[in-house]
N, C-alpha and C positions, 0 to 999 in steps of 0.2 A: 504494500499500500504506500501511497505518497504521504509524506509528513513535511512540515515546515520546521527544520532543525535550527534551533537558536544557538549561535555562537557569541553574539553580542547584538546590541541594538542596531548596529550598522551591518551586521552579517547574519542574515537569516536565509537558509539555503533549502531549496526543495530537494528532498532525498527520498530514497526507498527504504523501507524496512518491512519485515514480515507482519502480517496481520496477527494481533495477539491471540494466542490460544487460551480459551476459557476452561476453567475447571468446575467442579461441583459447586453449586450455589452462586455461580458467577454469570454475568451478562456481557455480551458483546453489543456495543452500540455503534450504529452508523451515524457519524456526526454530520448533521445538516447545517448548523450554524454554531459559530464560536466567536465570542466578542473578545477584543483586545482590551485588557484592563491596564490602567496606568501602572499597577504593580508589576506587570509583565516587563516594564521598561526600567525597573530598578536594578541597574547593572551591578551595583555593590552587593545586591542580594542574590542576583541570578548568575553572574558571569563565572563565579568560581565552581558552579555546578555544570557548566556548559561542557560539551553540547548536550542539549536536551530539548524535548518537545514541550512547549508551554501551552497555555490555554486552559482556563478552568470555568469560563462562563459558557456552558455548552448545552445543546439540545439536539436531539435526533430521534432515531428510530431503532428499536431493539432488533438486531440482525440475528441473534442466536441466544439461547438460554442454556445454562449448564444443568446438569443432573440435580434435581431436587428443587429447582426453582418453580414454584407453583403460582405465584401471584402475578407474574409477568409473562407476556406472550410475544413471540415474534410478530413484528409489525406495529407494535405499540408505539405511540409517540410519547416521548418523555423528556424531561430535563433532569439533571442529576447534580448532587453535591460532590465535590472532589474531596473535601475533608468532612469526616463524620465523627461524632462523639460516641463514647461507650454507653452513656446514660445511666451508669451505675456508680461512678467514682465520686469522690468528695466534691470535686468541682461541678460535675453535672448535677448532683443532687442539690447543690447550692445555687443552681441556676446559671452557673458559669460554664456553659458547655463549650465555649470556644477557647478556654484554656485547658481543656481536658487533654491528657497526655496522648490518648488515642486519636483525637482529632488532629493533633499536630504530627502524627506519624502516618495518617491515611492519605491516600491519593488514588487517582486512577491511572491506567497504563495505556498509552504513554502520556498524552496530553491532548487538549482539544483541537490543536492545529494539526490534525491527522484525519485520515478518512474513517478510521475506527478506533475506538477505545475499549479496553477491558475494564469492567466494573467488578472489583473484588467483592467477596461475599458480604463484608460489613457495609460496603457502599450500597449493595443491593438491598440489604436489610434496612438500612437507615437513611439512604440518600437518594432514592428514586421517586419522582413526582410525576405522575401521568399528566399529559397536557390535555386540557379541555379542548373541544373542537374549535372554539373561537380564539384560541391563542396560537399564534404562528411560532415557527422555530426561532425566528429572529427576535420576536418578542420575549420568548422564553429564556434567551441569553441574559435578560435583565433580572431574572429571578435571583441569582447569586448576589449582584451588587445591591439590589433593593433589599435583600435580606440583611445585608450588612448595615444598610441605612436605618432599616426598621430597628435593628438591635441597638444601634447607637442612640437613636431618639428615645427608645424605651428606657435605656440606662440613664439618660439624661432627664428623664421625667418631664417631657414637654407637656404643657398644659394649654388648654384652649384659652385664647385671648392674649397669650404671651407674645412678646416681641422677639423675633429671631434674626440673628445676623449670621449669614453664611458667607464665610471667607473662602473664596475660590469657587468658580462657577463652571468647572468641568462636569463631567458625567455624574460623579457623586454629588457635587454641589447641586446640580439640577434636580436630582432625585431627592436630596434633602429639602429643597425648596418646595417641590411638589408635595412631599409627605407632610411638611409642616402645614402647608395649606389644607391638605386633606384632614389633618388633626385638629384644625380650628385655630391655628395661630392668628393672632390679631394683626400683626404687621411683620413683613418679611423684607429685610434688606440683604442685598447681595453685593459682593465685591469681586473683582478679578483684574488682571493686568492686560487682558485681551478684549478689545471691543466686541469681537464676534461672539464671545462668551457672555459678555454683558448683555447684549441684545437677546441672546438665548434665555438668560435668567429672567429678563422681563416677560418673554413669551411664556415661560413656565410658572409664572406667579409671583415674582418678586415685585413688591410695591416700588422699590427704588433699587437700581443697579448702578453702582458708582465705581469708577476706576480706583484701584487700590492707592494710587499716588494722590488722588484727591480726597480720599476718605479720611476722616477724623472722628474721634469719639464726640466732639462738639457737634459735628454735622449729624451724627446719629441722634444726639439729644434733640436737636432742632427738629428732626423728622418724626421723632417718637415721643412727643409730648413731654420733653424735658427729662426723659429717662434713657438709660443705656439698654442693652439687650438682656432679656431674662435668659435666653439661650444663645450662646455663641458656638457655632460649629465651625471648626478649623479644618478645611479640606485642602490645605496646602502645607507643605513641610518646610516652607521658607521661614527663616527666623523672623523676618519682618512681619509675616502673616501671624505668627504666633504672638509676637508682641502687640500687634493691633488687637488681636482677640483678647488678650489679658487686660488690655486697657479699656475694653468696650463692654465688660459684663457688669450688670446692675447688681446692687446689693441683694443678697438672697438668690443670686442667679448661678448659672452653670456654664462651664466651658467644656466642650466636648472635643477632645483631640481625636480627630478622625483619620488624619493622614500621617504617614511616617516621615521622619526627617532623613537627612543624610546621616551616616554613622557618626557617632561621637558629638552630636550637637546637644548642647545644653543651654537652658535659658534661665537667667537669674530671676527669682520670684521674691517680691517683698512680702514677707509674711504679715506685716502690720497692714499694708495697704489692701492686700487681697483677702486676708482671712480674719484677722482680728476685728471684731465687731461687725464685719460685713457678711459673714456666713456664705461665702462664695465656695461652690464646689467645682473641682477640677476632675474630670473623669475621662475615660478613654473606652474605646470598644474595638473589638477585632472579630471579623467574620460574622457568620450567622449560624444559628442552631437549626435543626430540622423544623422546628416550629416556626422559625423566622422565614424559612424557605416557603413553607406552606402558606403563610400569611401574605408573603410577597406575591406568590402566584395568584392568590385570591384577589389581591388589589389590581393586578394587571388584567385578570379576567373581567373584573367588574368595570374596568375603564377608569378607575379612580386615580391611577398613575399612568400618565401617557408616556409610553417608551418608544413607540414606533417613530415619533417625530424627533427623537434624539439621534436616530441613526443618520449619519451623513455619507457613509461609504459602505458599500458591499462589494467585497473582493473575492477572487478565487484563491485557492490554496497557494498557487504559484506567486501570488501577489502579496503574500504575508509580509515580506520585507517592506514593501511600499506601505502597508498598513502600519507597521511600526514606525516608519518615518513620519507618517501623517500624525500619529499620536504624539510622537516626540516634539514635533514642531508646535503642536498645540495652537495653531493660528486659524485654520479654516476647516477644522474637523471636530466632531464631538465623538459619537460612538462609531467605531469601525468594526464591521462585522465580516469575519472570514467564512466563506461557504466552502467546505472541503470537497464537496461532490462536484464543484465546477471545474 
């Protein structure tokens, strides 16, 4: 089968490898659509593992089932989770499924930028989600990123009527904007450094979208009846974005760190200014649990989160390298979808 083999962000090659052989309890999925995630481009995180096949936002059709698989049949349309929890450990029982040791060790074989992937038994048991007839393969690639966004806002305890500041209006930021709106946010402000994304933020529900260089906490107060943001969602790993977020949270508010930084980055925090008397919460989130996946699929099926309109490029497997360049430039693209069967 054909795969897009990752060597670096500038070197993604179309190569051949055998179709994975499935064993008992496993499933072979024919990949119909696979989204390029911003984390696929984190070279400091990926390159030392290269060469490898990336791609974790996937949807497709069951091509074969292993012995003992009873709940899924060939030809079924599905999306799937690449990381799945055990649901029985200390972390899972405490509601922290995405820090489960099992979740951090699981994956499918080889990756979504391939014609076929093998789903191990635990992924079959915990991470397959049948697609309703009204949800396309390309829409289903958003189940994973939307699950991450759902988890983040749930951990941040977003409440109806609150003011939300989203720093960074890429795909994750646009999903955060839409979900905040769906959850009843009173006012949503978005920032970015790219005009193309600022316009997208307005289309997807931001009351105001302002260039990061023009944004100040004072301008937020002016727009939000004299207050700062009840929830700040930082969807950029830039130090400047983090500092803006920490300066923009209202008393009793929450800052959600949603994006990773470069390795070794630290930010000084004033304990008195942020915490003493102000009751500000700093929190983070990673990934999504099976429950988050199911909820995300439900929101997409119901049309409450518009995802198709975020797609700007649909490319064949041989064009995966071009897709990486489009995402890396972050100028005139939002979601780039790879269609491995093309």
